C-alpha positions in Angstrom: 8.3 3.9 -28.2 5.3 5.8 -29.5 2.3 6.6 -28.1 -1.0 4.4 -28.3 -4.3 5.8 -27.8 -6.2 3.3 -25.5 -9.8 2.8 -24.1 -11.1 1.0 -21.0 -14.4 -1.0 -21.6 -16.0 -1.9 -18.4 -14.5 1.2 -16.9 -17.0 1.6 -13.7 -16.0 -1.3 -11.6 -13.5 -2.0 -9.8 -11.0 -3.1 -12.1 -12.0 -0.9 -15.1 -11.2 2.3 -12.1 -7.3 0.5 -11.2 -6.9 0.6 -15.0 -7.5 4.2 -15.1 -5.7 4.9 -12.2 -2.3 2.9 -13.8 -3.0 4.5 -16.9 -3.1 8.1 -15.6 0.5 8.8 -15.9 1.4 6.0 -18.5 4.6 6.8 -20.6 3.4 4.8 -23.5 -0.7 4.7 -23.3 -3.0 7.9 -23.4 -6.3 7.0 -22.3 -9.1 8.6 -24.5 -12.2 6.3 -24.1 -14.1 5.0 -21.4 -17.0 2.3 -22.3 -19.7 0.6 -19.9 -22.6 -0.7 -19.9 -25.9 1.3 -21.6 -27.0 2.1 -18.5 -23.6 4.6 -17.8 -23.7 5.5 -21.3 -24.1 9.3 -22.2 -23.1 10.1 -18.4 -19.9 11.9 -17.5 -17.2 9.1 -15.8 -18.0 11.2 -12.6 -21.7 10.8 -12.6 -21.4 7.1 -13.9 -19.0 6.0 -11.0 -20.8 8.3 -8.7 -19.9 7.3 -4.6 -18.7 3.8 -6.0 -15.4 4.8 -6.6 -13.3 2.3 -5.2 -9.5 3.0 -4.8 -7.6 5.0 -2.4 -6.3 7.7 -4.5 -8.6 10.5 -5.6 -10.3 9.7 -9.3 -8.3 11.4 -11.8 -9.1 14.8 -13.1 -8.6 13.6 -16.7 -11.4 11.3 -16.6 -13.7 12.8 -14.6 -15.7 14.9 -17.5 -15.2 12.1 -20.0 -18.1 11.2 -21.3 -18.9 7.0 -21.0 -19.2 5.2 -24.3 -21.8 2.2 -24.4 -19.6 -0.6 -24.8 -21.7 -2.3 -27.3 -21.3 0.2 -30.1 -17.9 -1.7 -31.0 -17.3 0.5 -34.3 -17.3 3.9 -32.1 -15.1 2.9 -29.5 -13.2 1.1 -31.6 -12.8 3.8 -33.8 -11.1 6.4 -31.4 -8.5 3.9 -29.9 -5.5 1.9 -30.6 -6.7 -1.0 -28.4 -8.4 -1.4 -25.6 -8.5 -3.1 -22.2 -11.3 -5.1 -21.2 -12.7 -5.6 -17.6 -16.4 -6.0 -18.2 -19.1 -8.1 -15.8 -21.1 -9.9 -17.8 -21.9 -13.9 -18.9 -18.4 -15.5 -20.1 -20.4 -16.3 -23.9 -21.3 -12.5 -24.0 -18.1 -11.6 -23.0 -16.5 -13.8 -25.9 -19.2 -12.2 -28.2 -17.9 -9.1 -27.1 -14.2 -9.4 -27.5 -14.3 -11.2 -30.5 -16.3 -8.3 -32.2 -13.7 -5.7 -30.8 -11.4 -7.9 -32.6 -13.1 -8.0 -35.6 -13.3 -4.3 -35.7 -9.5 -4.3 -35.9 -9.2 -2.9 -32.3 -7.0 -5.2 -30.5 -8.1 -6.5 -27.0 -6.5 -6.7 -23.8 -8.4 -8.6 -21.5 -8.8 -9.2 -17.5 -11.4 -11.4 -18.4 -11.7 -15.4 -18.0 -13.7 -16.0 -21.2 -11.3 -16.3 -23.1 -8.3 -17.9 -21.4 -8.7 -21.5 -22.7 -9.8 -20.8 -26.3 -6.7 -22.5 -28.1 -5.1 -19.7 -30.2 -5.7 -16.8 -27.7 -2.3 -16.0 -25.7 -2.9 -16.1 -21.6 0.4 -14.3 -20.8 2.5 -13.4 -18.0 4.9 -11.3 -19.2 8.1 -12.8 -17.3 6.8 -16.7 -17.6 5.5 -17.2 -21.2 6.2 -13.9 -23.3 6.6 -16.2 -26.5 2.8 -17.3 -26.6 2.2 -14.1 -28.0 3.4 -15.4 -31.3 0.4 -17.4 -31.7 -1.9 -14.2 -32.5 -0.9 -14.5 -36.3 -2.9 -17.5 -35.9 -5.6 -16.0 -34.3 -5.9 -13.0 -36.6 -5.9 -15.8 -39.6 -9.1 -17.1 -37.9 -10.5 -14.1 -36.9 -10.1 -12.7 -40.8 -8.4 -9.4 -39.0 -4.9 -7.5 -40.2 -4.2 -5.8 -36.6 -7.5 -7.3 -34.3 -6.9 -9.8 -31.7 -7.2 -10.9 -28.1 -4.6 -11.3 -25.4 -5.7 -12.1 -21.9 -3.6 -12.3 -18.9 -4.0 -15.3 -16.1 -6.5 -15.7 -13.1 -5.2 -13.6 -10.5 -4.6 -16.1 -7.5 -1.6 -17.8 -10.1 0.2 -14.3 -9.9 1.5 -15.3 -6.4 2.2 -19.1 -6.7 3.5 -19.7 -10.2 5.9 -17.4 -10.6 7.6 -19.2 -7.7 7.4 -22.0 -9.1 8.6 -21.1 -12.6 12.6 -21.0 -12.0 12.1 -24.4 -10.3 10.7 -26.5 -13.0 14.1 -27.3 -14.0 14.2 -29.6 -11.0 11.2 -31.4 -12.5 8.3 -30.4 -10.6 5.9 -33.6 -10.4 3.1 -32.6 -7.9 2.2 -29.2 -6.5 -0.9 -28.7 -3.9 -1.7 -24.9 -3.4 -4.6 -23.2 -0.6 -4.9 -19.6 -1.8 -6.4 -17.1 0.9 -8.0 -14.3 -1.3 -8.8 -10.8 -0.9 -12.2 -9.7 -1.3 -11.6 -7.1 -4.1 -11.1 -10.0 -5.7 -14.6 -10.6 -5.9 -14.7 -6.7 -6.4 -15.9 -6.0 -2.6 -14.9 -3.5 0.1 -15.6 -4.3 3.7 -18.1 -1.8 3.5 -19.9 -4.1 0.7 -19.1 -7.3 1.7 -20.3 -7.6 5.6 -20.3 -11.3 5.4 -16.7 -11.4 5.4 -15.9 -9.4 8.9 -14.8 -12.3 11.3 -15.2 -14.8 8.9 -13.5 -16.9 6.0 -15.5 -18.7 3.3 -14.2 -21.6 2.0 -15.2 -21.5 -1.4 -14.9 -19.3 -4.4 -16.9 -20.4 -7.3 -14.7 -21.8 -10.3 -11.6 -20.5 -8.6 -9.9 -24.1 -8.1 -10.7 -25.3 -11.5 -8.7 -22.4 -12.8 -5.9 -22.3 -10.0 -5.2 -25.9 -10.9 -5.5 -25.9 -15.0 -4.3 -22.6 -16.1 -0.8 -23.3 -14.6 -0.5 -25.8 -17.7 -1.7 -23.4 -20.4 0.8 -21.0 -19.4 3.7 -23.4 -19.3 2.6 -25.3 -22.8 3.8 -24.5 -26.3 2.6 -23.2 -29.4 1.9 -26.3 -31.9 0.6 -25.0 -35.1 -2.6 -22.5 -35.0 -3.3 -23.4 -31.0 -1.6 -23.7 -27.7 -0.9 -27.2 -26.3 -1.2 -27.3 -22.4 1.4 -28.9 -20.7 1.0 -32.0 -19.0 2.7 -31.7 -15.9 3.0 -31.1 -13.0 -0.1 -32.3 -11.1 -1.9 -29.4 -9.3 -4.4 -29.3 -6.6 -6.0 -26.7 -5.2 -8.0 -25.3 -2.4 -9.5 -21.5 -2.5 -10.7 -19.6 0.4 -11.8 -15.6 0.9 -10.7 -14.0 3.3 -11.1 -10.9 5.0 -8.5 -9.0 3.6 -8.6 -5.9 1.6 -6.0 -6.5 -1.1 -3.4 -9.3 -1.6 -3.9 -13.0 -2.2 -1.6 -15.2 -0.3 -0.6 -18.9 -1.5 0.6 -22.0 1.0 2.2 -24.5 -1.5 3.2 -28.0 -1.1 5.8 -29.2 -4.3 7.3 -32.5 -5.1 10.2 -32.7 -7.4 11.8 -35.7 -9.4 15.3 -33.8 -8.7 15.0 -32.4 -5.6 17.0 -29.1 -5.1 18.9 -27.9 -1.9 17.4 -24.7 -0.2 20.1 -22.9 -1.4 19.7 -24.0 -5.0 15.9 -22.7 -4.6 16.6 -19.6 -2.8 19.3 -18.6 -5.7 16.9 -19.6 -8.7 14.5 -17.2 -7.4 17.1 -14.3 -6.5 18.6 -14.6 -9.7 14.9 -14.9 -12.1 14.1 -12.3 -14.7 11.8 -12.6 -17.7 11.1 -10.4 -20.8 9.4 -8.0 -18.9 12.3 -7.3 -17.0 15.0 -7.6 -20.5 12.6 -5.6 -21.9 13.1 -2.7 -19.3 9.0 -2.5 -19.8 7.6 0.3 -18.1 5.1 -1.9 -14.9 7.5 -4.4 -14.8 9.5 -4.7 -11.4 13.2 -4.5 -10.9 13.3 -7.6 -8.8 10.0 -9.6 -9.5 10.5 -12.3 -6.8 11.7 -10.8 -3.1 12.2 -13.7 -0.7 11.7 -12.6 3.2 13.9 -14.4 5.7 11.3 -13.4 8.5 9.2 -16.5 9.7 6.4 -13.9 9.9 6.5 -12.4 6.3 4.9 -12.0 3.6 2.1 -10.1 5.1 -0.5 -8.8 2.5 -0.5 -5.3 4.8 3.2 -5.1 4.6 4.2 -6.6 1.6 1.6 -6.0 -1.2 2.4 -2.7 -2.7 6.5 -4.0 -3.1 7.2 -2.3 -6.5 4.3 -0.6 -6.6 2.2 -3.6 -6.3 3.6 -5.8 -9.3 6.6 -7.9 -7.4 5.8 -11.1 -5.8 6.7 -12.0 -2.4 7.6 -15.3 -0.7 8.6 -16.8 2.8 9.2 -19.9 5.1 10.9 -22.2 2.6 11.3 -25.6 4.5 11.4 -29.0 3.7 8.3 -31.1 4.1 7.5 -34.2 5.6 5.5 -35.5 2.6 6.0 -33.2 -0.2 9.6 -31.9 -0.4 9.3 -28.3 0.4 6.9 -25.8 1.4 6.5 -22.0 1.4 4.2 -19.1 1.2 3.9 -16.5 -1.4 2.0 -13.1 -1.8 0.8 -10.9 -4.8 -1.2 -7.8 -5.0 -4.2 -9.2 -7.0 -5.4 -6.3 -8.5 -2.2 -5.1 -9.6 0.3 -7.7 -10.3 -2.8 -9.9 -10.3 -5.4 -8.1 -12.4 -5.1 -4.6 -14.2 -1.3 -4.3 -13.6 -0.9 -7.4 -15.2 -2.9 -6.7 -18.1 -1.6 -3.6 -18.7 2.3 -5.2 -18.4 1.2 -7.6 -20.9 0.0 -4.5 -23.2 3.7 -3.1 -22.7 5.0 -6.4 -24.1 2.9 -6.3 -26.9 3.7 -3.1 -28.1 7.3 -3.4 -27.5 6.7 -6.4 -29.8 5.2 -4.4 -32.5 1.7 -5.8 -32.1 0.0 -3.0 -32.3 1.1 -1.0 -35.1 
């Protein structure tokens, strides 16, 4: 695979920092540009971040002296890279405009942000589930008037725990899904030091999260029709999302009803055998085994299982029959790895393998 020069926009925030750690020794992607808001621009990365380095591993030496660029200077940043990862903290309309500006400057954008998730010709991709949605990119380029530029996004971080577990069961006709998510504080860009309200507490509201949890799976399971992606019309989802005192790892408690109820053995077999394009293409960040089932009653647990396969696998447990739905189970994914930066890097690897950055 050829090497690509890449940039990170929003490099000083928590997800931006995670991108930097993932790109430090990446076999395909060479990190050459860091961009952030005007207040960080012109400083070295080490100066711009200061004491706000939130990763458990040290800041890579390779970025410490890199001068931070102003993300608003689109042409300057775009001229240095083959594509960018975007993880900015701005209003949705501002993010939309910024990402499209990079795309129109012929700089593809792989975004961690939610702003473009429901733009009809922007693919929102989990590489194991709907890799074929990247085929909408030529239609998006036509709308934008670009040759190389486009925007591709990853889905919401909480979906990454339960949608992968449901996906191989769709052949049994999923009709209804109820999910309660228990979401780590890093999903809000927080640590225990910066979020004292969460200690000894659960907060039963995360703005916009329940709507995303109910609607985004249907786009993932949708199909391309002409110049847009049309969302699936079923199954019906209902969700509640809670913030819990956990540093990393989103957990989902899932209840599912089928048109053709499978046996427990059939479900376990479907999970064990499941693989997608990320595994078939042997992408560098892809987990070898995407879905892991734990037999123990007290697993999975964020503390024990979130780093499974470098934080890119999904852990499942407690599959059992339910007296209202057909089955219930719990699942877990690492929200800033599989759910955020890692999922975006995996998407970029898929796009690179398919030639979209050339």
